[in-house]
C-alpha positions in Angstrom: 0.0 0.0 0.0 1.1 3.6 -0.7 2.3 5.9 2.0 0.2 9.0 1.7 0.4 12.4 3.4 -2.8 14.5 3.4 -2.2 18.2 3.7 -4.1 21.5 3.4 -7.4 20.3 5.0 -9.1 21.1 8.3 -9.3 17.8 10.1 -12.3 16.7 12.3 -11.5 13.7 14.3 -15.1 12.4 14.8 -15.3 13.6 18.4 -14.3 17.2 18.8 -16.5 20.3 18.6 -14.8 21.6 15.5 -12.1 20.8 12.9 -8.6 22.1 13.1 -5.8 22.4 10.6 -3.7 19.2 10.7 -1.7 16.9 8.4 -2.4 13.2 8.4 0.1 10.5 7.4 -1.3 7.1 6.2 0.8 4.0 5.7 -0.1 0.3 5.4 -3.8 1.1 5.6 -3.6 2.9 8.9 -3.2 6.4 10.3 0.4 6.6 11.4 0.7 10.2 12.4 -1.3 13.4 12.9 0.4 16.7 13.3 0.7 20.4 12.5 3.6 19.7 10.1 4.8 16.3 9.0 7.9 15.7 6.9 6.8 13.1 4.3 8.8 10.0 3.8 10.7 9.9 0.6 8.3 7.4 -1.0 5.1 9.2 0.2 2.4 10.6 -2.1 1.3 14.0 -1.0 -2.4 14.8 -1.5 -3.2 18.5 -0.9 -6.9 19.3 -0.1 -7.1 23.1 0.4 -10.4 24.4 1.5 -11.6 21.0 2.5 -12.7 19.3 5.8 -11.3 15.9 6.3 -13.4 13.5 8.5 -13.6 9.8 9.3 -15.3 7.8 6.6 -19.1 7.9 7.0 -21.2 5.0 8.1 -24.7 4.3 7.0 -26.3 2.0 9.6 -29.5 1.2 7.7 -29.3 0.4 3.9 -30.8 -2.1 1.5 -28.3 -2.5 -1.3 -30.4 -5.1 -3.2 -33.5 -3.0 -3.2 -34.2 -0.1 -5.5 -37.3 2.1 -6.1 -39.9 1.8 -7.4 -40.5 -1.1 -5.1 -43.2 -3.4 -6.5 -44.8 -6.6 -5.2 -42.7 -8.7 -7.6 -39.4 -7.6 -6.2 -39.0 -10.8 -4.2 -39.2 -13.0 -7.4 -36.0 -11.7 -9.1 -33.1 -14.1 -8.7 -30.5 -13.5 -6.0 -27.7 -13.5 -8.6 -29.5 -10.7 -10.5 -29.9 -8.7 -7.4 -26.3 -9.1 -6.4 -25.1 -8.0 -9.8 -27.4 -5.0 -9.8 -26.0 -4.1 -6.3 -22.4 -3.6 -7.6 -23.1 -0.1 -8.9 -25.1 0.6 -5.8 -22.0 -0.2 -3.7 -20.0 2.3 -6.0 -22.6 5.0 -5.3 -22.4 4.6 -1.6 -18.6 4.5 -1.5 -18.3 7.6 -3.7 -20.8 9.4 -1.4 -18.2 8.9 1.3 -19.7 5.9 3.1 -16.9 3.4 3.8 -19.1 1.2 6.0 -22.7 0.2 5.7 -25.0 -2.1 7.6 -27.5 -3.8 5.3 -30.7 -4.6 7.2 -32.5 -7.2 5.1 -33.3 -8.1 1.5 -36.3 -9.9 0.0 -34.7 -13.1 -1.3 -34.8 -16.8 -1.0 -31.1 -16.8 -0.6 -28.4 -14.6 1.1 -27.0 -12.3 -1.5 -26.0 -9.6 1.0 -23.9 -12.2 2.8 -22.1 -13.0 -0.5 -21.6 -9.3 -1.3 -20.2 -8.7 2.2 -17.7 -11.6 1.8 -16.8 -10.5 -1.8 -15.9 -7.0 -0.6 -13.9 -8.4 2.3 -12.0 -10.6 -0.1 -11.3 -7.8 -2.5 -13.3 -9.4 -5.3 -15.8 -6.5 -5.3 -14.9 -3.0 -4.2 -17.3 -1.1 -2.0 -18.0 -0.2 1.6 -17.4 -2.9 4.2 -20.7 -4.5 5.0 -22.4 -5.8 8.1 -25.6 -7.6 7.3 -28.9 -8.8 8.7 -29.9 -11.1 5.7 -33.7 -11.0 6.3 -36.2 -9.3 8.5 -37.9 -11.8 10.8 -41.6 -10.9 10.9 -44.9 -12.1 12.2 -47.3 -13.1 9.5 -49.4 -10.1 8.8 -46.6 -7.9 10.1 -44.3 -5.5 8.3 -42.2 -8.2 6.7 -45.2 -10.1 5.3 -46.0 -8.7 1.8 -48.1 -11.7 0.7 -51.2 -9.5 0.5 -49.5 -7.7 -2.4 -48.8 -10.9 -4.4 -51.1 -13.1 -6.3 -51.8 -16.6 -4.9 -49.5 -18.4 -7.4 -46.5 -16.5 -6.0 -47.2 -17.4 -2.4 -46.2 -20.5 -0.4 -43.7 -21.7 2.1 -40.9 -22.1 -0.5 -41.2 -18.4 -1.6 -39.0 -15.5 -0.5 -42.1 -13.9 1.0 -42.3 -16.7 3.6 -38.6 -17.1 4.3 -38.3 -14.9 7.4 -42.0 -15.3 8.6 -42.2 -16.6 12.1 -45.0 -16.9 14.6 -44.6 -18.1 18.2 -41.5 -18.8 20.2 -40.4 -22.1 18.6 -40.6 -20.8 15.0 -38.9 -17.5 16.0 -36.0 -19.4 17.6 -35.6 -21.5 14.5 -35.6 -18.5 12.2 -32.9 -16.7 14.3 -30.7 -19.7 14.2 -31.1 -20.1 10.5 -30.0 -16.5 9.9 -27.0 -16.9 12.1 -26.1 -20.2 10.4 -26.1 -18.5 7.1 -23.7 -15.8 8.3 -25.7 -13.0 9.8 -23.8 -10.2 11.6 -27.0 -8.8 12.9 -30.6 -10.1 13.5 -33.4 -7.7 12.4 -37.0 -8.2 13.2 -40.3 -6.3 12.8 -41.5 -5.1 16.2 -44.3 -3.0 14.7 -46.1 -2.5 11.5 -44.8 -0.1 8.9 -45.7 2.4 6.2 -44.7 0.4 3.1 -46.6 -2.8 4.0 -50.3 -3.2 3.4 -51.7 -5.2 6.3 -50.4 -3.6 9.5 -50.1 -0.3 11.4 -46.9 1.5 12.3 -48.1 2.3 15.8 -49.0 -1.3 16.7 -46.7 -4.0 18.1 -46.7 -7.2 16.1 -44.8 -9.5 18.5 -45.6 -10.1 22.1 -43.1 -9.4 24.9 -42.5 -13.2 25.2 -41.7 -13.5 21.5 -39.3 -10.6 21.5 -37.6 -11.9 24.6 -37.0 -15.3 23.0 -35.8 -13.8 19.7 -33.2 -11.5 21.4 -32.1 -14.2 23.9 -31.5 -16.7 21.1 -29.3 -14.3 19.1 -27.5 -13.1 22.2 -26.6 -16.7 23.2 -24.9 -17.0 19.8 -23.1 -13.6 20.1 -25.2 -11.7 17.5 -26.7 -8.3 18.2 -30.4 -7.5 17.4 -32.2 -4.5 16.1 -35.9 -4.1 15.3 -37.9 -2.1 12.8 -40.1 -0.2 15.2 -42.2 3.0 15.0 -44.6 3.0 17.9 -44.1 3.2 21.6 -45.2 -0.2 22.7 -43.1 -2.0 20.1 -40.0 0.0 21.0 -40.5 -0.5 24.8 -40.9 -4.3 24.4 -37.8 -4.4 22.2 -35.8 -2.4 24.7 -36.9 -4.7 27.6 -35.9 -7.7 25.5 -32.3 -6.3 25.1 -31.9 -5.0 21.6 -28.9 -2.9 20.8 -30.6 -0.3 18.5 -34.0 0.8 17.4 -34.6 1.4 13.7 -36.8 4.3 12.9 -38.5 5.0 16.2 -40.3 7.9 14.6 -43.3 7.8 16.8 -41.5 7.5 20.1 -42.8 9.5 23.1 -40.5 11.4 25.4 -40.9 8.7 28.0 -39.8 6.0 25.6 -36.8 8.1 24.4 -35.8 8.5 28.1 -36.1 4.7 28.5 -33.7 4.3 25.6 -31.3 6.8 27.1 -31.4 5.0 30.5 -30.6 1.6 28.9 -28.1 2.9 26.4 -30.0 1.7 23.3 -29.1 3.5 20.1 -31.6 5.1 17.8 -31.2 5.0 14.0 -34.0 7.5 13.0 -33.9 7.3 9.2 -35.3 10.8 9.1 -34.8 11.6 5.4 -37.1 8.8 4.4 -39.7 9.5 7.1 -39.6 13.2 7.7 -39.4 14.2 4.0 -42.5 11.9 3.4 -44.4 13.5 6.3 -43.6 17.0 4.9 -44.8 16.0 1.4 -48.0 17.7 0.3 -50.8 15.8 -1.5 -50.1 17.8 -4.6 -46.6 16.3 -4.8 -46.2 13.9 -7.8 -44.7 11.3 -5.4 -47.9 11.3 -3.4 -50.0 10.3 -6.4 -47.7 7.3 -7.0 -48.3 6.0 -3.4 -50.7 3.1 -2.9 -53.9 3.9 -1.0 -52.9 2.1 2.1 -49.7 4.1 2.3 -51.6 7.4 1.8 -54.0 6.4 4.6 -51.1 5.8 7.0 -49.3 9.0 6.0 -52.4 11.0 6.7 -53.0 9.4 10.1 -49.4 9.9 11.3 -48.1 13.0 9.5 -48.3 15.3 12.5 -47.1 12.8 15.0 -44.0 12.0 12.9 -43.0 15.7 12.7 -43.6 16.2 16.5 -41.6 13.1 17.3 -38.6 14.3 15.2 -38.4 17.4 17.4 -38.5 15.2 20.5 -35.5 13.2 19.2 -33.5 16.4 18.7 -34.4 17.5 22.3 -33.4 14.1 23.8 -30.1 12.7 24.8 -30.6 9.4 23.1 -27.5 8.1 21.2 -28.3 8.7 17.5 -26.5 6.7 14.9 -26.8 7.6 11.2 -29.0 5.4 9.0 -31.1 6.2 5.9 -33.2 3.3 4.7 -31.5 3.8 1.2 -33.1 1.4 -1.2 -36.5 2.6 -0.2 -35.4 5.7 -2.1 -32.4 6.1 -4.6 -29.1 5.2 -2.9 -27.3 8.3 -4.2 -29.5 10.4 -2.0 -28.4 8.8 1.3 -26.3 11.8 2.2 -29.5 13.8 2.5 -30.0 12.3 5.9 -27.5 14.9 7.2 -29.4 18.1 6.3 -32.7 16.4 7.2 -31.4 15.7 10.7 -30.2 19.3 11.1 -33.6 20.6 9.8 -35.3 18.8 12.7 -33.1 20.5 15.3 -30.2 18.0 15.6 -26.9 19.9 15.6 -24.4 19.5 12.8 -21.9 18.1 15.4 -24.4 15.5 16.6 -25.3 14.5 13.0 -21.7 14.1 12.0 -20.9 12.1 15.1 -23.9 9.9 14.3 -22.2 8.9 11.0 -18.7 8.4 12.5 -17.8 7.8 16.1 -21.3 6.9 17.4 -22.0 4.7 14.4 -18.7 2.9 15.0 -19.7 2.4 18.7 -23.1 0.9 17.6 -21.5 -1.4 15.1 -18.7 -2.3 17.6 -16.0 -1.4 15.1 -13.3 -0.1 17.4 -10.8 0.7 14.7 -13.1 3.0 12.8 -15.1 6.1 13.3 -12.4 8.5 14.4 -9.2 10.0 13.1 -6.5 8.9 15.5 -3.1 7.3 15.3 -3.2 3.6 14.8 -6.8 3.5 13.5 -7.8 2.2 10.1 -7.4 4.9 7.4 -11.0 5.4 6.4 -11.1 9.1 5.5 -13.3 11.4 3.4 -13.2 15.0 2.6 -15.5 17.6 1.2 -15.0 21.3 0.1 -16.2 23.7 2.7 -17.2 23.2 6.3 -20.1 20.9 7.2 -20.3 22.6 10.6 -21.5 25.8 9.0 -23.1 24.3 5.9 -24.2 20.7 6.4 -25.1 20.5 2.7 -21.4 20.0 1.8 -21.8 16.5 3.0 -23.3 15.9 -0.4 -20.1 17.1 -2.2 -17.6 14.5 -0.9 -14.8 14.5 -3.4 -12.1 12.6 -1.6 -12.6 9.0 -0.4 -10.0 6.7 1.2 -10.9 3.2 2.6 -8.2 1.3 4.4 -5.5 3.5 2.9 -6.7 3.1 -0.7 -7.8 6.2 -2.5 -11.0 5.8 -4.5 -11.8 9.4 -5.2 -9.4 12.4 -5.3 -10.2 15.9 -6.6 -6.5 16.6 -7.2 -6.3 13.9 -9.9 -10.0 13.7 -10.9 -9.8 10.1 -9.7 -13.2 8.5 -9.2 -12.6 4.8 -8.6 -14.8 2.3 -10.5 -16.3 -0.2 -8.2 -16.6 -3.6 -10.0 -15.7 -7.2 -9.9 -12.1 -8.1 -10.2 -10.8 -11.2 -11.8 
């Protein structure tokens, strides 16, 4: 690996209140030195980034790389191979956006394409963000992960993808968890409440009992795998927290009392506000509204005000927020828009940036990432301007380094092509 000295940028370490002018020396894929002035080794490449802010590589803790809008009821019938191949440019998009790590939280497949993609990236066969994966979302029948109501009878049945992660009752839930872990899951995801994109449930209603959630989390915990639920409403969140989950996905209807419960227990929140808040702000004269199915419009009308109120409660709380977007439910190239959406609801730029770096690394238990410090893995990104004064510059990342390898560099107009190596 090349030895690289990065100069000219203001450096934000992932923790501090503001960036400061520093130089960063990278060798063998790690940050070797940080200082005011560093004499470069004779063999070092010098990359000058004047006017830029250098930060740790961003992390998106909630993506779906094998999904892409518009999402239709037949999405589950495409082959896993086709979905994996279509995900290769998605991985490029996420990496070029500055996201060097992603957590993929479920696909709609008979097989485990996200496990294969994760392993291919780790082996260097495919270039992209490092991945942690929950292969499928375990769901009660009739819950958020059950889309059978959208599919004709001939496409249903126990051998179909729609049924793969369905589980009712403690015994079946326990089996599903073990199957996911046997297949290579880094995380277990389950549906604790209904959702907005599914036809037969309600976001505010819990879809698993306390006993079922307890068994699900205990089974995964026994095998050393953390758990996170899709959960909007209070009761589903509270049951999941009592069961021992590590994070809550969405949580966009949480009350102040429930947020305090999460604070007290140290449970992280991944609020996916761009997907949720932008939808709640959308007027019925918006063309995207017309394209929504009637059941989704009905839920949006019911919960619009509550979603916007809850976003303000999150900003006022001390819950640990980790950055996640639900990309795949909207175009992946827009995942950076989570930053300005968070700030628009009252979350400070510092808290939003920490959510995508040091806090995300803590959630994902990636101790070598998320901060710029000597000895850490050299995942670094830079953008022109200062995200602390203009959060929109997070959408202009033009320097990307992952594990010491430069994929995007404004000085040379390099923009790495993510593909399959032979």
